[in-house]
Every structure is written in structure tokens, then in C-alpha cells.
ChimeraX commands (.cxc) that place a marker at each C-alpha (Angstrom):
marker #1 position 0.18,0.15,0.37 radius 0.5
marker #1 position 2.75,2.89,1.05 radius 0.5
marker #1 position 4.21,1.89,-2.71 radius 0.5
marker #1 position 0.80,1.70,-4.43 radius 0.5
marker #1 position -0.30,4.93,-6.66 radius 0.5
marker #1 position -0.80,7.86,-4.80 radius 0.5
marker #1 position -4.25,9.81,-4.46 radius 0.5
marker #1 position -3.28,13.09,-6.38 radius 0.5
marker #1 position -3.92,11.51,-9.68 radius 0.5
marker #1 position -0.16,11.34,-10.68 radius 0.5
marker #1 position 2.08,8.25,-10.92 radius 0.5
marker #1 position 3.30,9.23,-7.71 radius 0.5
marker #1 position 3.69,6.25,-4.84 radius 0.5
marker #1 position 1.07,7.05,-1.88 radius 0.5
marker #1 position 4.18,7.97,0.21 radius 0.5
marker #1 position 5.41,10.96,-2.19 radius 0.5
marker #1 position 1.50,12.03,-1.69 radius 0.5
marker #1 position 1.34,12.23,1.52 radius 0.5
marker #1 position 4.75,14.11,1.57 radius 0.5
marker #1 position 3.65,16.49,-0.54 radius 0.5
marker #1 position 0.19,17.05,0.80 radius 0.5
marker #1 position 2.02,17.64,4.49 radius 0.5
marker #1 position 4.86,19.89,3.51 radius 0.5
marker #1 position 1.95,21.91,1.52 radius 0.5
marker #1 position 0.35,22.78,4.57 radius 0.5
marker #1 position 3.44,22.92,7.06 radius 0.5
marker #1 position 4.06,26.27,6.84 radius 0.5
marker #1 position -0.06,27.18,8.24 radius 0.5
marker #1 position 1.18,24.47,10.97 radius 0.5
marker #1 position 3.66,27.06,11.52 radius 0.5
marker #1 position 1.92,30.17,11.02 radius 0.5
marker #1 position -0.53,28.58,13.53 radius 0.5
marker #1 position 1.83,27.85,16.17 radius 0.5
marker #1 position 4.17,31.16,16.07 radius 0.5
marker #1 position 0.09,32.67,16.21 radius 0.5
marker #1 position -0.16,31.38,19.88 radius 0.5
marker #1 position 3.71,32.94,21.04 radius 0.5
marker #1 position 2.76,36.70,19.69 radius 0.5
marker #1 position -0.68,35.89,21.50 radius 0.5
marker #1 position 1.67,35.07,24.76 radius 0.5
marker #1 position 0.57,31.22,25.25 radius 0.5
marker #1 position 3.70,29.98,25.22 radius 0.5
marker #1 position 2.91,26.44,26.25 radius 0.5
marker #1 position 0.68,26.22,23.45 radius 0.5
marker #1 position 3.69,27.38,21.06 radius 0.5
marker #1 position 6.01,24.91,23.07 radius 0.5
marker #1 position 3.77,21.98,22.84 radius 0.5
marker #1 position 2.37,22.79,19.22 radius 0.5
marker #1 position 5.91,22.69,18.15 radius 0.5
marker #1 position 6.74,19.33,19.66 radius 0.5
marker #1 position 4.10,18.19,17.76 radius 0.5
marker #1 position 5.09,19.93,14.48 radius 0.5
marker #1 position 8.58,19.21,15.36 radius 0.5
marker #1 position 7.96,14.92,15.61 radius 0.5
marker #1 position 5.51,14.98,13.13 radius 0.5
marker #1 position 7.78,16.79,10.56 radius 0.5
marker #1 position 10.37,13.78,11.57 radius 0.5
marker #1 position 8.45,10.96,10.72 radius 0.5
marker #1 position 7.06,12.20,7.61 radius 0.5
marker #1 position 10.45,12.85,6.81 radius 0.5
marker #1 position 12.05,9.25,7.57 radius 0.5
marker #1 position 9.15,7.59,6.16 radius 0.5
marker #1 position 9.64,9.22,3.01 radius 0.5
marker #1 position 13.42,9.11,2.76 radius 0.5
marker #1 position 12.72,4.99,3.27 radius 0.5
marker #1 position 10.14,4.92,0.45 radius 0.5
marker #1 position 12.56,6.72,-1.58 radius 0.5
marker #1 position 15.55,4.84,-0.67 radius 0.5
marker #1 position 13.49,1.60,-1.38 radius 0.5
marker #1 position 11.95,2.49,-4.92 radius 0.5
marker #1 position 15.28,3.33,-6.64 radius 0.5
marker #1 position 15.20,7.10,-5.08 radius 0.5
marker #1 position 15.32,10.40,-7.46 radius 0.5
marker #1 position 17.29,8.71,-10.45 radius 0.5
marker #1 position 14.37,6.27,-10.64 radius 0.5
marker #1 position 12.16,8.85,-10.61 radius 0.5
marker #1 position 13.50,11.74,-12.75 radius 0.5
marker #1 position 13.85,9.17,-15.73 radius 0.5
marker #1 position 10.05,10.11,-16.32 radius 0.5
marker #1 position 10.28,13.58,-16.46 radius 0.5
marker #1 position 10.25,15.76,-18.97 radius 0.5
marker #1 position 12.44,18.40,-17.06 radius 0.5
marker #1 position 16.22,18.61,-17.72 radius 0.5
marker #1 position 18.03,16.22,-15.39 radius 0.5
marker #1 position 20.73,18.65,-14.78 radius 0.5
marker #1 position 18.16,21.27,-14.25 radius 0.5
marker #1 position 16.24,18.83,-11.73 radius 0.5
marker #1 position 19.17,18.01,-9.65 radius 0.5
marker #1 position 20.88,21.10,-9.03 radius 0.5
marker #1 position 17.41,22.31,-7.64 radius 0.5
marker #1 position 17.45,18.85,-5.53 radius 0.5
marker #1 position 21.01,19.56,-4.35 radius 0.5
marker #1 position 19.54,23.49,-3.28 radius 0.5
marker #1 position 16.17,21.72,-1.67 radius 0.5
marker #1 position 18.53,19.12,0.68 radius 0.5
marker #1 position 20.93,21.68,1.84 radius 0.5
marker #1 position 18.15,23.76,2.58 radius 0.5
marker #1 position 16.02,21.37,4.16 radius 0.5
marker #1 position 18.77,19.76,6.35 radius 0.5
marker #1 position 19.67,23.17,7.65 radius 0.5
marker #1 position 15.74,24.11,8.14 radius 0.5
marker #1 position 15.78,21.12,10.07 radius 0.5
marker #1 position 18.82,20.72,12.07 radius 0.5
marker #1 position 18.36,24.82,13.19 radius 0.5
marker #1 position 14.40,23.69,14.26 radius 0.5
marker #1 position 15.64,20.91,16.48 radius 0.5
marker #1 position 18.31,22.91,17.38 radius 0.5
marker #1 position 16.12,25.99,18.19 radius 0.5
marker #1 position 13.41,23.71,19.94 radius 0.5
marker #1 position 16.01,22.35,21.96 radius 0.5
marker #1 position 17.80,25.01,23.49 radius 0.5
marker #1 position 15.27,27.23,23.79 radius 0.5
marker #1 position 13.58,24.66,26.27 radius 0.5
marker #1 position 16.48,24.57,28.24 radius 0.5
marker #1 position 16.84,28.07,28.52 radius 0.5
marker #1 position 12.92,28.82,29.43 radius 0.5
marker #1 position 13.50,26.38,31.89 radius 0.5
marker #1 position 15.97,28.16,33.59 radius 0.5
marker #1 position 14.40,31.76,32.81 radius 0.5
marker #1 position 16.79,32.64,30.54 radius 0.5
marker #1 position 15.54,32.46,27.20 radius 0.5
marker #1 position 16.26,35.55,24.78 radius 0.5
marker #1 position 12.81,36.27,23.21 radius 0.5
marker #1 position 14.22,38.74,20.61 radius 0.5
marker #1 position 17.15,36.39,19.61 radius 0.5
marker #1 position 14.65,33.26,20.03 radius 0.5
marker #1 position 12.23,35.25,17.22 radius 0.5
marker #1 position 15.16,36.50,15.14 radius 0.5
marker #1 position 16.38,32.65,14.64 radius 0.5
marker #1 position 12.43,31.29,14.37 radius 0.5
marker #1 position 11.86,34.10,11.98 radius 0.5
marker #1 position 14.93,32.37,9.78 radius 0.5
marker #1 position 13.56,29.06,10.69 radius 0.5
marker #1 position 9.91,29.17,9.71 radius 0.5
marker #1 position 11.70,31.34,5.93 radius 0.5
marker #1 position 13.57,27.95,5.32 radius 0.5
marker #1 position 10.76,25.64,6.22 radius 0.5
marker #1 position 8.61,27.50,3.71 radius 0.5
marker #1 position 11.19,27.25,1.26 radius 0.5
marker #1 position 11.58,23.58,1.53 radius 0.5
marker #1 position 8.20,23.31,1.11 radius 0.5
marker #1 position 8.13,24.96,-1.98 radius 0.5
marker #1 position 10.93,23.69,-3.30 radius 0.5
marker #1 position 9.67,20.00,-2.14 radius 0.5
marker #1 position 6.20,20.48,-4.60 radius 0.5
marker #1 position 7.83,22.05,-7.09 radius 0.5
marker #1 position 10.37,18.92,-7.28 radius 0.5
marker #1 position 6.77,16.54,-7.21 radius 0.5
marker #1 position 5.81,18.76,-9.70 radius 0.5
marker #1 position 8.55,18.48,-11.94 radius 0.5
marker #1 position 8.69,14.10,-11.31 radius 0.5
marker #1 position 5.44,13.41,-11.61 radius 0.5
marker #1 position 3.22,16.53,-13.60 radius 0.5
marker #1 position 5.51,18.10,-15.51 radius 0.5
marker link #1:1,2 radius 0.2
marker link #1:2,3 radius 0.2
marker link #1:3,4 radius 0.2
marker link #1:4,5 radius 0.2
marker link #1:5,6 radius 0.2
marker link #1:6,7 radius 0.2
marker link #1:7,8 radius 0.2
marker link #1:8,9 radius 0.2
marker link #1:9,10 radius 0.2
marker link #1:10,11 radius 0.2
marker link #1:11,12 radius 0.2
marker link #1:12,13 radius 0.2
marker link #1:13,14 radius 0.2
marker link #1:14,15 radius 0.2
marker link #1:15,16 radius 0.2
marker link #1:16,17 radius 0.2
marker link #1:17,18 radius 0.2
marker link #1:18,19 radius 0.2
marker link #1:19,20 radius 0.2
marker link #1:20,21 radius 0.2
marker link #1:21,22 radius 0.2
marker link #1:22,23 radius 0.2
marker link #1:23,24 radius 0.2
marker link #1:24,25 radius 0.2
marker link #1:25,26 radius 0.2
marker link #1:26,27 radius 0.2
marker link #1:27,28 radius 0.2
marker link #1:28,29 radius 0.2
marker link #1:29,30 radius 0.2
marker link #1:30,31 radius 0.2
marker link #1:31,32 radius 0.2
marker link #1:32,33 radius 0.2
marker link #1:33,34 radius 0.2
marker link #1:34,35 radius 0.2
marker link #1:35,36 radius 0.2
marker link #1:36,37 radius 0.2
marker link #1:37,38 radius 0.2
marker link #1:38,39 radius 0.2
marker link #1:39,40 radius 0.2
marker link #1:40,41 radius 0.2
marker link #1:41,42 radius 0.2
marker link #1:42,43 radius 0.2
marker link #1:43,44 radius 0.2
marker link #1:44,45 radius 0.2
marker link #1:45,46 radius 0.2
marker link #1:46,47 radius 0.2
marker link #1:47,48 radius 0.2
marker link #1:48,49 radius 0.2
marker link #1:49,50 radius 0.2
marker link #1:50,51 radius 0.2
marker link #1:51,52 radius 0.2
marker link #1:52,53 radius 0.2
marker link #1:53,54 radius 0.2
marker link #1:54,55 radius 0.2
marker link #1:55,56 radius 0.2
marker link #1:56,57 radius 0.2
marker link #1:57,58 radius 0.2
marker link #1:58,59 radius 0.2
marker link #1:59,60 radius 0.2
marker link #1:60,61 radius 0.2
marker link #1:61,62 radius 0.2
marker link #1:62,63 radius 0.2
marker link #1:63,64 radius 0.2
marker link #1:64,65 radius 0.2
marker link #1:65,66 radius 0.2
marker link #1:66,67 radius 0.2
marker link #1:67,68 radius 0.2
marker link #1:68,69 radius 0.2
marker link #1:69,70 radius 0.2
marker link #1:70,71 radius 0.2
marker link #1:71,72 radius 0.2
marker link #1:72,73 radius 0.2
marker link #1:73,74 radius 0.2
marker link #1:74,75 radius 0.2
marker link #1:75,76 radius 0.2
marker link #1:76,77 radius 0.2
marker link #1:77,78 radius 0.2
marker link #1:78,79 radius 0.2
marker link #1:79,80 radius 0.2
marker link #1:80,81 radius 0.2
marker link #1:81,82 radius 0.2
marker link #1:82,83 radius 0.2
marker link #1:83,84 radius 0.2
marker link #1:84,85 radius 0.2
marker link #1:85,86 radius 0.2
marker link #1:86,87 radius 0.2
marker link #1:87,88 radius 0.2
marker link #1:88,89 radius 0.2
marker link #1:89,90 radius 0.2
marker link #1:90,91 radius 0.2
marker link #1:91,92 radius 0.2
marker link #1:92,93 radius 0.2
marker link #1:93,94 radius 0.2
marker link #1:94,95 radius 0.2
marker link #1:95,96 radius 0.2
marker link #1:96,97 radius 0.2
marker link #1:97,98 radius 0.2
marker link #1:98,99 radius 0.2
marker link #1:99,100 radius 0.2
marker link #1:100,101 radius 0.2
marker link #1:101,102 radius 0.2
marker link #1:102,103 radius 0.2
marker link #1:103,104 radius 0.2
marker link #1:104,105 radius 0.2
marker link #1:105,106 radius 0.2
marker link #1:106,107 radius 0.2
marker link #1:107,108 radius 0.2
marker link #1:108,109 radius 0.2
marker link #1:109,110 radius 0.2
marker link #1:110,111 radius 0.2
marker link #1:111,112 radius 0.2
marker link #1:112,113 radius 0.2
marker link #1:113,114 radius 0.2
marker link #1:114,115 radius 0.2
marker link #1:115,116 radius 0.2
marker link #1:116,117 radius 0.2
marker link #1:117,118 radius 0.2
marker link #1:118,119 radius 0.2
marker link #1:119,120 radius 0.2
marker link #1:120,121 radius 0.2
marker link #1:121,122 radius 0.2
marker link #1:122,123 radius 0.2
marker link #1:123,124 radius 0.2
marker link #1:124,125 radius 0.2
marker link #1:125,126 radius 0.2
marker link #1:126,127 radius 0.2
marker link #1:127,128 radius 0.2
marker link #1:128,129 radius 0.2
marker link #1:129,130 radius 0.2
marker link #1:130,131 radius 0.2
marker link #1:131,132 radius 0.2
marker link #1:132,133 radius 0.2
marker link #1:133,134 radius 0.2
marker link #1:134,135 radius 0.2
marker link #1:135,136 radius 0.2
marker link #1:136,137 radius 0.2
marker link #1:137,138 radius 0.2
marker link #1:138,139 radius 0.2
marker link #1:139,140 radius 0.2
marker link #1:140,141 radius 0.2
marker link #1:141,142 radius 0.2
marker link #1:142,143 radius 0.2
marker link #1:143,144 radius 0.2
marker link #1:144,145 radius 0.2
marker link #1:145,146 radius 0.2
marker link #1:146,147 radius 0.2
marker link #1:147,148 radius 0.2
marker link #1:148,149 radius 0.2
marker link #1:149,150 radius 0.2
marker link #1:150,151 radius 0.2
marker link #1:151,152 radius 0.2
marker link #1:152,153 radius 0.2
marker link #1:153,154 radius 0.2
view
């Protein structure tokens, strides 16, 4: 079932459709969580960040396992009308931003929690780093959607 045809009407497998839909809504989930912090509902912000981060890591692991088992980018790119060289460069940039964004998010989550517990959280610094991570995650999500389109639609 995991490798059966997905529900988006393309030849993409189910795991790819699930990951694409998740990353399409991720920026909105993050914005919702950030809204809690803006309203000074820090406990809700923390819990929602934990849930979103955990879910994101779970989706990434499932996606990566599915991708490796099914032959990966090389296999899927064979059937695309988009230039392989373009897609490869696009993919490398996407992966670089994604790794930096996820690593930064994990670091910010853990370090902020520790600082909060010690009453040492620098809200201005947290907000500045959080904005950068939000932007990087949003860019990564958009690039992932485009990669899906390059491989299965265009």
C-alpha cells in the first residue's frame, strides 16, 4: 500500500503524495503555532512546536525510506520531461536548505526549552532565529512541492 499509486492523480506513490500534502500545509501549521507565541500562550506554542516537529521528522523518515526502497531520484527522474541537470541542481539546493532548516529547528527547540526552564530565554533572539527557520522551512516546502511537480506532473 505504501508504494501503491497515490491519491493526487499522478503516477507518484502514496508515500510521496502524503509527504507532498504534509509539506504543502507545514507553513500554515507553523504559522498557527507561531500565533500562540504572539498571543503569549507559550505553553501552547511549545506543545504545538513539539507536535509539528515530531510529525515532520516522522514524515521525513517515511519519505526517505520510501524513496530509497523505490529507487530514488534517479528512478523517478527518468520519466520527467524536465532537464535532469536542472532537477539535480534544484534537488541539491533543496536538500541543503532542508537539512539546515531541520537542524536549526531542532537546535532552537531544544536550546529554547532549556533556556526557558532556567528563565534565561532571550525572546528577541528566539524570535529572530525562529523567523529564519520559518522562512527556510517554507522555502523547503515550496521547493519540495515543485520537485514533486517536476517529477510527476510536468
